[in-house]
MARTORVEX-337895 format. One record per residue (C-alpha): residue number from 0; chain; y, z, x. Coordinates in Angstrom, 3 decimals. Each point is the difference from the previous one (the first is absolute). Layout:
N
NODE   num   chaine          y          z          x
NODE   NUM        A          Y          Z          X
...
END
This chain:
499
NODE   num   chaine          y          z          x
NODE     0        A   -190.948     69.534    -15.628
NODE     1        A      0.121      0.783      3.722
NODE     2        A      3.311     -1.853      0.274
NODE     3        A      1.502      2.039     -2.843
NODE     4        A     -1.128      3.281      1.584
NODE     5        A      1.637     -0.955      3.307
NODE     6        A      3.229     -0.956     -1.770
NODE     7        A      0.042      3.347     -1.834
NODE     8        A     -0.537      1.889      3.261
NODE     9        A      2.839     -1.887      1.642
NODE    10        A      2.267      0.829     -2.962
NODE    11        A     -0.793      3.710      0.316
NODE    12        A      0.824      0.228      3.721
NODE    13        A      3.841      0.192     -0.450
NODE    14        A     -0.418      2.708     -2.619
NODE    15        A     -2.198      2.119      2.246
NODE    16        A      2.352     -0.490      2.968
NODE    17        A      3.010      1.003     -2.085
NODE    18        A     -1.812      3.103     -1.226
NODE    19        A     -0.866      1.038      3.559
NODE    20        A      3.622     -0.565      1.045
NODE    21        A      1.219      2.190     -2.865
NODE    22        A     -2.407      2.752      1.007
NODE    23        A      1.074     -0.133      3.665
NODE    24        A      3.723      0.488     -0.815
NODE    25        A     -0.530      3.491     -1.402
NODE    26        A      0.120      2.672      2.782
NODE    27        A     -3.098      1.994      0.696
NODE    28        A      0.037      3.608     -1.317
NODE    29        A     -0.605      1.344      3.501
NODE    30        A      3.295     -1.545      1.166
NODE    31        A      2.064      1.425     -2.859
NODE    32        A      1.429      3.442     -0.758
NODE    33        A     -0.152      0.763     -3.710
NODE    34        A      2.876      2.043     -1.412
NODE    35        A      0.290      1.901     -3.246
NODE    36        A      3.251      0.025     -1.954
NODE    37        A      0.904      3.475      1.270
NODE    38        A     -0.590     -1.041      3.599
NODE    39        A      2.122     -3.119     -0.463
NODE    40        A      2.833      2.125     -1.388
NODE    41        A     -0.230      2.488      2.869
NODE    42        A      0.295     -2.833      2.514
NODE    43        A      2.901     -1.559     -1.888
NODE    44        A      1.895      3.294     -0.169
NODE    45        A     -0.041      0.183      3.784
NODE    46        A      0.282     -3.691      0.930
NODE    47        A      2.037     -1.674     -2.739
NODE    48        A      3.373     -1.246      1.289
NODE    49        A      1.897      0.867     -3.196
NODE    50        A     -1.214      3.598      0.213
NODE    51        A      1.057      0.247      3.650
NODE    52        A      3.444     -1.393     -0.810
NODE    53        A      0.371      2.518     -2.839
NODE    54        A     -0.895      2.854      2.358
NODE    55        A      2.582     -1.251      2.486
NODE    56        A      2.606     -0.064     -2.768
NODE    57        A     -0.721      3.661     -0.772
NODE    58        A      0.401      0.823      3.678
NODE    59        A      3.281     -1.938      0.169
NODE    60        A      1.362      1.800     -3.066
NODE    61        A     -0.929      3.345      1.549
NODE    62        A      1.995     -0.811      3.100
NODE    63        A      2.935     -1.101     -2.152
NODE    64        A     -0.072      3.343     -1.802
NODE    65        A     -0.019      1.894      3.295
NODE    66        A      2.951     -2.100      1.129
NODE    67        A      1.923      1.080     -3.100
NODE    68        A     -0.704      3.660      0.724
NODE    69        A      1.428     -0.515      3.484
NODE    70        A      3.457     -0.372     -1.567
NODE    71        A     -0.044      3.742     -0.757
NODE    72        A     -0.232      0.903      3.678
NODE    73        A      2.817     -0.150      2.568
NODE    74        A      0.686     -3.480      1.329
NODE    75        A      0.636      0.435      3.732
NODE    76        A      1.405     -2.846      2.081
NODE    77        A      1.126     -0.356      3.593
NODE    78        A      2.780     -2.398      0.928
NODE    79        A      1.776     -1.327      3.035
NODE    80        A      2.878     -2.417      0.443
NODE    81        A      2.155     -1.633      2.654
NODE    82        A      3.378     -1.638     -0.565
NODE    83        A      1.978     -2.076      2.467
NODE    84        A      3.676     -0.187     -0.841
NODE    85        A      1.438     -3.513      0.210
NODE    86        A      3.569      0.916     -0.879
NODE    87        A      1.155      3.564     -0.274
NODE    88        A      1.688      1.358     -3.073
NODE    89        A      3.780      0.526      0.139
NODE    90        A      1.510      3.222     -1.277
NODE    91        A      3.647      0.083     -1.186
NODE    92        A      2.323      2.943     -0.573
NODE    93        A      3.009     -0.643     -2.189
NODE    94        A      3.171      2.025     -0.388
NODE    95        A      1.608      0.793     -3.332
NODE    96        A      3.693     -0.450     -0.848
NODE    97        A      0.838      3.448      1.346
NODE    98        A     -1.200     -1.034      3.465
NODE    99        A     -3.015      2.289     -0.095
NODE   100        A     -3.542     -1.227      0.565
NODE   101        A     -2.252     -0.606     -2.942
NODE   102        A     -1.944      2.987     -1.135
NODE   103        A      2.721      2.583      0.292
NODE   104        A      1.228     -1.141      3.452
NODE   105        A     -3.176      0.910      1.871
NODE   106        A     -1.017     -3.504      0.965
NODE   107        A      3.564     -0.851      0.863
NODE   108        A      0.165      2.955      2.364
NODE   109        A     -3.158     -0.974      1.896
NODE   110        A      0.735     -3.716      0.120
NODE   111        A      1.835      0.218      3.381
NODE   112        A     -3.081      1.616      1.536
NODE   113        A     -2.178     -2.905     -1.082
NODE   114        A      2.462     -2.421      1.432
NODE   115        A     -0.016      1.926      3.306
NODE   116        A     -3.805     -0.146      0.045
NODE   117        A      0.283     -3.734     -0.448
NODE   118        A      2.300     -0.329      3.000
NODE   119        A     -2.222      2.141      2.216
NODE   120        A     -3.039     -2.056     -0.962
NODE   121        A      1.745     -3.136      1.138
NODE   122        A      1.128      1.563      3.266
NODE   123        A     -3.520      1.258      0.818
NODE   124        A     -1.599     -3.372     -0.659
NODE   125        A     -1.814      1.082     -3.134
NODE   126        A     -0.360     -2.103     -3.113
NODE   127        A      3.463     -0.551     -1.384
NODE   128        A      0.677      1.287     -3.421
NODE   129        A      0.834     -2.770     -2.395
NODE   130        A      3.383      0.515     -1.544
NODE   131        A      1.063     -1.762     -3.156
NODE   132        A      3.188      0.293     -1.954
NODE   133        A     -0.245      1.825     -3.260
NODE   134        A      1.022     -1.897     -3.090
NODE   135        A      3.087      1.494     -1.527
NODE   136        A      0.436      2.556      2.802
NODE   137        A      1.240      0.223      3.512
NODE   138        A     -2.969      1.955      1.195
NODE   139        A     -2.791     -1.722      1.962
NODE   140        A     -3.777      0.106     -0.498
NODE   141        A     -2.664      0.837      2.553
NODE   142        A     -3.738     -0.776      0.267
NODE   143        A     -2.528      2.754     -0.585
NODE   144        A     -3.697      0.364      0.719
NODE   145        A     -2.279     -1.167      2.831
NODE   146        A     -1.960     -3.163      0.587
NODE   147        A     -3.527      1.436     -0.473
NODE   148        A     -1.090      2.279     -2.845
NODE   149        A     -3.497      1.569     -0.132
NODE   150        A     -1.541      1.989     -2.828
NODE   151        A     -3.458      1.450     -0.736
NODE   152        A     -1.301      2.602     -2.366
NODE   153        A     -2.285      0.990     -2.826
NODE   154        A      0.601      0.286     -3.751
NODE   155        A     -1.934      1.374     -2.955
NODE   156        A      0.412     -0.258     -3.752
NODE   157        A     -2.005      1.587     -2.791
NODE   158        A      0.473     -0.173     -3.768
NODE   159        A      0.367      3.387     -1.693
NODE   160        A      0.625     -0.994     -3.596
NODE   161        A     -0.913     -3.554     -1.060
NODE   162        A     -1.556     -0.363     -3.459
NODE   163        A     -0.343     -3.769      0.346
NODE   164        A     -2.078      0.398      3.144
NODE   165        A     -2.277      2.544     -1.628
NODE   166        A     -0.657     -2.347     -2.920
NODE   167        A     -0.793     -2.873      2.336
NODE   168        A     -2.735      2.128      1.573
NODE   169        A     -1.537      0.457     -3.450
NODE   170        A      0.067     -3.778     -0.523
NODE   171        A     -1.757     -0.568      3.336
NODE   172        A     -2.768      2.372     -1.132
NODE   173        A     -0.412     -2.052     -3.169
NODE   174        A     -0.245     -3.114      2.159
NODE   175        A     -3.000      1.495      1.793
NODE   176        A     -1.555      0.812     -3.376
NODE   177        A      0.554     -3.601     -1.072
NODE   178        A     -1.655     -1.285      3.186
NODE   179        A     -3.034      2.202     -0.653
NODE   180        A     -0.316     -1.342     -3.538
NODE   181        A      0.379     -3.571      1.240
NODE   182        A     -2.802      0.646      2.485
NODE   183        A     -2.141      1.315     -2.847
NODE   184        A      0.768     -3.158     -1.965
NODE   185        A     -1.060     -2.143      2.980
NODE   186        A     -3.266      1.896      0.221
NODE   187        A     -0.681     -0.351     -3.720
NODE   188        A      0.694     -3.720      0.197
NODE   189        A     -2.214     -0.328      3.060
NODE   190        A     -2.854      1.872     -1.709
NODE   191        A      0.229     -2.340     -2.985
NODE   192        A     -0.068     -3.035      2.294
NODE   193        A     -3.035      1.315      1.878
NODE   194        A     -1.816      0.732     -3.253
NODE   195        A      0.690     -3.450     -1.398
NODE   196        A     -1.006     -1.699      3.263
NODE   197        A     -3.180      2.096      0.106
NODE   198        A     -0.861     -0.913     -3.588
NODE   199        A      0.752     -3.670      0.745
NODE   200        A     -2.585      0.021      2.791
NODE   201        A     -2.568      1.524     -2.338
NODE   202        A      0.768     -2.635     -2.649
NODE   203        A     -0.296     -2.827      2.537
NODE   204        A     -3.334      1.373      1.220
NODE   205        A     -1.252      0.254     -3.591
NODE   206        A      0.973     -3.636     -0.589
NODE   207        A     -1.699     -1.023      3.234
NODE   208        A     -3.173      1.799     -1.054
NODE   209        A      0.031     -1.738     -3.384
NODE   210        A      0.550     -3.459      1.480
NODE   211        A     -2.710      0.546      2.588
NODE   212        A     -2.346      0.990     -2.780
NODE   213        A      0.951     -3.172     -1.869
NODE   214        A     -0.603     -2.010      3.159
NODE   215        A     -3.448      1.553      0.533
NODE   216        A     -0.931     -0.674     -3.617
NODE   217        A      1.167     -3.597      0.324
NODE   218        A     -2.205     -0.493      3.071
NODE   219        A     -2.995      1.468     -1.803
NODE   220        A      0.636     -2.208     -2.998
NODE   221        A      0.378     -3.018      2.261
NODE   222        A     -3.310      0.733      1.715
NODE   223        A     -1.696      0.460     -3.347
NODE   224        A      1.532     -3.220     -1.375
NODE   225        A     -1.079     -1.867      3.099
NODE   226        A     -3.602      1.091     -0.527
NODE   227        A      0.130     -1.078     -3.620
NODE   228        A      1.607     -3.265      0.985
NODE   229        A     -2.672     -0.657      2.582
NODE   230        A     -2.619      0.757     -2.639
NODE   231        A      1.800     -2.422     -2.313
NODE   232        A      0.752      2.813     -2.481
NODE   233        A      3.765     -0.211      0.466
NODE   234        A      2.268     -2.978     -0.157
NODE   235        A      2.120     -1.262      2.856
NODE   236        A      3.068      1.053     -2.008
NODE   237        A     -1.140      3.624     -0.031
NODE   238        A     -0.745     -0.123      3.701
NODE   239        A      3.421     -1.474      0.721
NODE   240        A      1.726      2.631     -2.169
NODE   241        A     -1.857      2.775      1.811
NODE   242        A      1.183     -1.363      3.348
NODE   243        A      3.589     -0.301     -1.281
NODE   244        A     -0.077      3.548     -1.355
NODE   245        A     -1.208      1.359      3.333
NODE   246        A      2.650     -1.976      1.873
NODE   247        A      2.764      1.215     -2.312
NODE   248        A     -0.806      3.654      0.691
NODE   249        A      0.698     -0.291      3.745
NODE   250        A      3.835     -0.284     -0.271
NODE   251        A      0.019      3.068     -2.221
NODE   252        A     -1.834      1.945      2.701
NODE   253        A      2.435     -1.172      2.673
NODE   254        A      3.031      0.818     -2.160
NODE   255        A     -1.362      3.448     -0.813
NODE   256        A     -0.684      0.643      3.665
NODE   257        A      3.554     -1.042      0.929
NODE   258        A      1.322      2.328     -2.699
NODE   259        A     -1.880      2.885      1.590
NODE   260        A      1.447     -0.794      3.433
NODE   261        A      3.552     -0.330     -1.345
NODE   262        A     -0.322      3.216     -2.013
NODE   263        A     -1.184      1.853      3.107
NODE   264        A      2.979     -1.345      1.952
NODE   265        A      2.331      1.241     -2.713
NODE   266        A     -1.638      3.425      0.080
NODE   267        A      0.321      0.190      3.785
NODE   268        A      3.658     -1.044     -0.230
NODE   269        A      0.954      2.758     -2.455
NODE   270        A     -2.045      2.498      1.996
NODE   271        A      1.903     -0.947      3.146
NODE   272        A     -3.055     -0.795      2.162
NODE   273        A     -0.932     -3.011      2.106
NODE   274        A     -0.992     -3.003     -2.122
NODE   275        A     -2.942     -0.706      2.344
NODE   276        A     -1.430      3.493     -0.425
NODE   277        A     -3.524     -0.338     -1.499
NODE   278        A      0.251      2.177     -3.091
NODE   279        A     -1.308     -0.321     -3.536
NODE   280        A      0.171      2.016     -3.188
NODE   281        A     -2.784      2.219     -1.252
NODE   282        A     -1.169      0.187     -3.595
NODE   283        A      0.193     -2.334     -2.966
NODE   284        A      2.294     -0.456     -2.968
NODE   285        A     -2.696      1.280     -2.326
NODE   286        A      0.415      3.447      1.571
NODE   287        A      3.603      0.076     -1.275
NODE   288        A     -1.114     -0.813     -3.532
NODE   289        A     -0.551      3.723     -0.428
NODE   290        A      3.793      0.410      0.007
NODE   291        A      0.189     -2.044     -3.177
NODE   292        A     -0.665      3.172     -1.964
NODE   293        A      3.630      0.803      0.791
NODE   294        A      1.775      1.931     -2.769
NODE   295        A      2.908     -2.358     -0.485
NODE   296        A      1.505      2.086     -2.797
NODE   297        A      0.917      2.676      2.562
NODE   298        A      2.205     -2.450      1.902
NODE   299        A      1.787     -1.457     -3.009
NODE   300        A      2.391      2.955     -0.109
NODE   301        A     -0.004      0.639      3.745
NODE   302        A      3.158      1.285      1.621
NODE   303        A      1.976     -2.003      2.534
NODE   304        A      1.173      3.107      1.846
NODE   305        A     -2.086     -0.989      3.020
NODE   306        A      1.091     -3.614      0.049
NODE   307        A      1.494     -0.694      3.401
NODE   308        A      2.646     -2.463     -1.201
NODE   309        A      1.425      2.449     -2.539
NODE   310        A     -0.077      2.779      2.575
NODE   311        A      2.012     -2.115      2.413
NODE   312        A      2.538     -0.792     -2.709
NODE   313        A      0.275      3.713     -0.814
NODE   314        A      0.672      0.850      3.654
NODE   315        A      2.615     -2.748      0.205
NODE   316        A      1.666      1.410     -3.123
NODE   317        A      0.167      3.420      1.677
NODE   318        A      1.518     -1.627      3.077
NODE   319        A      2.715     -1.678     -2.060
NODE   320        A      0.796      3.272     -1.778
NODE   321        A      0.287      1.726      3.372
NODE   322        A      2.137     -2.878      1.274
NODE   323        A      2.452      0.524     -2.883
NODE   324        A      0.267      3.675      0.936
NODE   325        A      0.524     -0.894      3.661
NODE   326        A      2.776     -2.426     -0.905
NODE   327        A      1.644      2.658     -2.177
NODE   328        A     -0.207      2.475      2.888
NODE   329        A      2.006     -2.462      2.108
NODE   330        A      3.092      1.299     -1.843
NODE   331        A     -0.609      3.564      1.187
NODE   332        A      1.577      1.464      3.151
NODE   333        A     -2.080      0.195      3.143
NODE   334        A      0.287      2.447      2.886
NODE   335        A     -1.198     -0.584      3.551
NODE   336        A      0.077      1.861      3.294
NODE   337        A      1.173     -1.716      3.171
NODE   338        A     -0.067      0.886      3.688
NODE   339        A      1.037     -1.864      3.145
NODE   340        A      0.228      0.794      3.713
NODE   341        A      1.567     -2.646      2.270
NODE   342        A      1.129     -0.354      3.606
NODE   343        A      2.727     -2.451      0.950
NODE   344        A      1.702     -1.106      3.201
NODE   345        A      2.799     -2.434      0.895
NODE   346        A      0.719     -1.524      3.406
NODE   347        A      1.393     -3.056      1.679
NODE   348        A     -2.951     -0.458      2.392
NODE   349        A     -3.813      0.267      0.035
NODE   350        A     -0.341      3.012      2.320
NODE   351        A     -2.098      2.072     -2.418
NODE   352        A     -0.130      3.093      2.183
NODE   353        A      3.751      0.398     -0.365
NODE   354        A     -0.067     -0.319     -3.784
NODE   355        A      1.126      2.943     -2.022
NODE   356        A     -2.162      0.300     -3.115
NODE   357        A      1.495      1.863     -2.916
NODE   358        A     -2.141      1.235     -2.888
NODE   359        A      0.806     -0.365     -3.649
NODE   360        A     -2.070      1.473     -2.849
NODE   361        A      0.262      0.915     -3.636
NODE   362        A     -2.022      1.209     -2.956
NODE   363        A      1.098     -0.417     -3.585
NODE   364        A     -0.729     -0.673     -3.630
NODE   365        A      0.676     -3.271     -1.751
NODE   366        A      0.534     -0.121     -3.754
NODE   367        A     -0.080     -3.369     -1.758
NODE   368        A      1.194     -0.225     -3.615
NODE   369        A     -0.416     -3.419     -1.673
NODE   370        A      3.007     -0.746     -2.198
NODE   371        A      0.203     -3.699     -0.814
NODE   372        A     -2.226     -2.974      0.858
NODE   373        A      1.292     -2.650     -2.368
NODE   374        A     -2.815      0.576     -2.515
NODE   375        A     -2.731     -0.857      2.491
NODE   376        A     -2.049      3.149     -0.563
NODE   377        A      0.284     -0.271     -3.783
NODE   378        A     -1.174     -3.625      0.009
NODE   379        A     -2.923      0.876      2.245
NODE   380        A     -1.103      2.649     -2.494
NODE   381        A      0.276     -2.489     -2.870
NODE   382        A     -1.991     -2.576      1.952
NODE   383        A     -2.817      2.455      0.677
NODE   384        A     -0.119      1.036     -3.650
NODE   385        A     -0.368     -3.638     -1.020
NODE   386        A     -2.890     -0.311      2.453
NODE   387        A     -1.606      3.043     -1.572
NODE   388        A      0.330     -1.583     -3.459
NODE   389        A     -1.563     -3.221      1.310
NODE   390        A     -2.866      1.964      1.513
NODE   391        A     -0.618      1.776     -3.299
NODE   392        A     -0.228     -3.335     -1.812
NODE   393        A     -2.346     -1.268      2.698
NODE   394        A     -2.198      3.074     -0.422
NODE   395        A     -0.228     -0.535     -3.762
NODE   396        A     -0.924     -3.650      0.472
NODE   397        A     -2.583      0.836      2.683
NODE   398        A     -1.619      2.643     -2.169
NODE   399        A     -0.194     -2.449     -2.905
NODE   400        A     -1.685     -2.619      2.212
NODE   401        A     -2.430      2.570      1.368
NODE   402        A     -0.978      0.989     -3.537
NODE   403        A     -0.681     -3.642     -0.778
NODE   404        A     -2.042     -0.378      3.188
NODE   405        A     -2.098      3.054     -0.884
NODE   406        A     -0.810     -1.472     -3.391
NODE   407        A     -0.910     -3.312      1.602
NODE   408        A     -2.376      1.689      2.435
NODE   409        A     -1.587      2.052     -2.766
NODE   410        A     -0.437     -3.096     -2.164
NODE   411        A     -1.573     -1.858      2.905
NODE   412        A     -2.372      2.881      0.618
NODE   413        A     -0.997      0.218     -3.661
NODE   414        A     -0.543     -3.752     -0.192
NODE   415        A     -2.215     -0.037      3.078
NODE   416        A     -2.038      2.967     -1.216
NODE   417        A     -0.841     -2.035     -3.093
NODE   418        A     -0.487     -3.163      2.061
NODE   419        A     -2.374      1.815      2.345
NODE   420        A     -2.183      1.203     -2.865
NODE   421        A     -0.096     -3.480     -1.528
NODE   422        A     -0.658     -1.647      3.386
NODE   423        A     -2.888      2.388      0.693
NODE   424        A     -1.630     -0.905     -3.302
NODE   425        A      0.631     -3.680      0.689
NODE   426        A     -1.540      0.331      3.469
NODE   427        A     -3.189      1.551     -1.386
NODE   428        A     -0.271     -2.706     -2.625
NODE   429        A      0.770     -2.788      2.472
NODE   430        A     -2.563      1.298      2.494
NODE   431        A     -2.636      0.107     -2.719
NODE   432        A      0.944     -3.516     -1.088
NODE   433        A     -0.220     -1.249      3.578
NODE   434        A     -3.462      1.542      0.505
NODE   435        A     -1.209     -1.642     -3.204
NODE   436        A      1.505     -3.337      0.991
NODE   437        A     -1.532      0.206      3.488
NODE   438        A     -3.468      0.728     -1.368
NODE   439        A      0.354     -2.699     -2.644
NODE   440        A      1.082     -2.489      2.650
NODE   441        A     -2.929      0.956      2.212
NODE   442        A     -2.453     -0.912     -2.754
NODE   443        A      1.954     -3.074     -0.985
NODE   444        A      1.258      1.225     -3.353
NODE   445        A      3.692     -0.260      0.880
NODE   446        A      2.201     -2.318      2.045
NODE   447        A      2.006      0.570      3.171
NODE   448        A      3.138     -0.150     -2.133
NODE   449        A     -1.135      3.030     -1.988
NODE   450        A     -0.739      1.850      3.233
NODE   451        A      3.423     -0.874      1.447
NODE   452        A      1.734      1.175     -3.174
NODE   453        A     -1.848      3.310      0.181
NODE   454        A      0.938      0.367      3.673
NODE   455        A      3.651     -0.696     -0.786
NODE   456        A      0.040      2.624     -2.738
NODE   457        A     -1.571      2.575      2.322
NODE   458        A      2.494     -0.769      2.774
NODE   459        A      2.990      0.307     -2.295
NODE   460        A     -1.195      3.306     -1.449
NODE   461        A     -0.646      1.468      3.466
NODE   462        A      3.446     -1.007      1.211
NODE   463        A      1.559      1.346     -3.212
NODE   464        A     -1.569      3.420      0.612
NODE   465        A      1.414      0.180      3.538
NODE   466        A      3.390     -1.305     -1.114
NODE   467        A      0.281      2.621     -2.745
NODE   468        A     -0.704      2.846      2.444
NODE   469        A      2.451     -1.462      2.526
NODE   470        A      2.798     -0.382     -2.564
NODE   471        A     -0.555      3.571     -1.170
NODE   472        A      0.127      1.651      3.431
NODE   473        A      3.030     -2.082      1.047
NODE   474        A      1.901      1.002     -3.148
NODE   475        A     -1.061      3.612      0.536
NODE   476        A      1.329     -0.017      3.583
NODE   477        A      3.330     -1.422     -1.200
NODE   478        A      0.172      2.641     -2.723
NODE   479        A     -0.621      2.761      2.537
NODE   480        A      2.787     -1.336      2.217
NODE   481        A      2.406     -0.138     -2.951
NODE   482        A     -0.812      3.565     -1.014
NODE   483        A      0.425      1.110      3.620
NODE   484        A     -3.453      1.489      0.442
NODE   485        A     -0.271      1.445      3.473
NODE   486        A     -2.980     -0.959      2.110
NODE   487        A      0.033      2.799      2.575
NODE   488        A     -1.277      3.536     -0.411
NODE   489        A      1.629      3.149      1.377
NODE   490        A     -1.567     -0.655      3.404
NODE   491        A      1.297     -3.571      0.192
NODE   492        A     -3.411     -1.601     -0.574
NODE   493        A     -0.550     -2.942     -2.320
NODE   494        A     -1.182      1.198     -3.395
NODE   495        A     -0.381     -2.645     -2.693
NODE   496        A     -1.927      2.138     -2.473
NODE   497        A      1.644      3.409     -0.307
NODE   498        A      3.618     -1.007     -0.460
END
């Protein structure tokens, strides 16, 4: 008998060590910050990467809109240029058949003076004037211009009448509106992810609690069986089964604990916080069972006016309609105002102080009337209209799929409401059956097999209750995202109740 007691004690040592190891892996409450769902959402709204990217996209679109408005203001530019002549241009003056210079005899009359200037330049050692024979004429050509040409000035242009430009500004405003709606969609998606991750942690903790309870019961049953075995009131088979049952519960505890850790990591990831931050969730899934009194009939005919996807498609349709108008306006005349003020100088050297700068300026109107572009503008309009037709078909298909998704969520919610009620009744019955089996086993009126069957039924019913609540709240969060329920109040605070 003493030998059997020692062997039983040795067999229990690994079980006790494993239980202590499982207990030590759970962080102490004093080291952990517990967050409610609202607090988790508030953190995610400020730290989530997708939300930050969406905000940056709104900012970028705002700058793009301001850049479009800048086209309405004068565009002022300064310029400067320098040209070094490699070979000067030759000017020719022909004579007609009557012997007079071209252009009514004027150039013919002054041609001898140019030739005299050429001779004097050679005599004074200046740059010789290049002379070339004129094709079909007896007159000779002479080089004009200087080696260095400098120019600097300022110019300004401003559109006065440009319907295409005005329409493009409207399209840029719609682009900002689209960016805002896309940011709202990112926030709605992020809120749904945070909710589901939060509920997943609660479900994992519920499962861990159930499996720990099963493990504690198995240890108590093992201790009780050992006493009966030592008193020769239980067979060795019962004692062995009790030890096997206790050993089989340990992996379930470890797996449930790992599920809690992984679920917390997922929650931290969607919140955008450090994965090593010691946080935990507050509350239990049973607290959310109160939401299962949800009036599903009210959502069956719910409107999709607030759905973010349909809103984005509507904005894109408005953009395409405006784009068609803008392309049609490309056939209209445009009027612009221009101004320029330039200084120029020409010399053969680089002695700037001797340069003679001459100003040149103008102000004027420029009228552009499109006449023919080979059908380019017409084909662009047709292309945009085809895109609009494609977008309309896409909107119809998206709305149809969203309607199907709503019905799926509502069906899931209805199913889990019924499953929750049935699981609650099953849990009460299974707990009563387990208590009866435990008492019967204690007095020797039932076997360890009966007790294990009762424990299995109780475990399954407890997990079914938690699973029903989890499935309901997850489907409800997906339904709220599909319907586009906002989660912020007028002050920008998270409000999950009064929406």
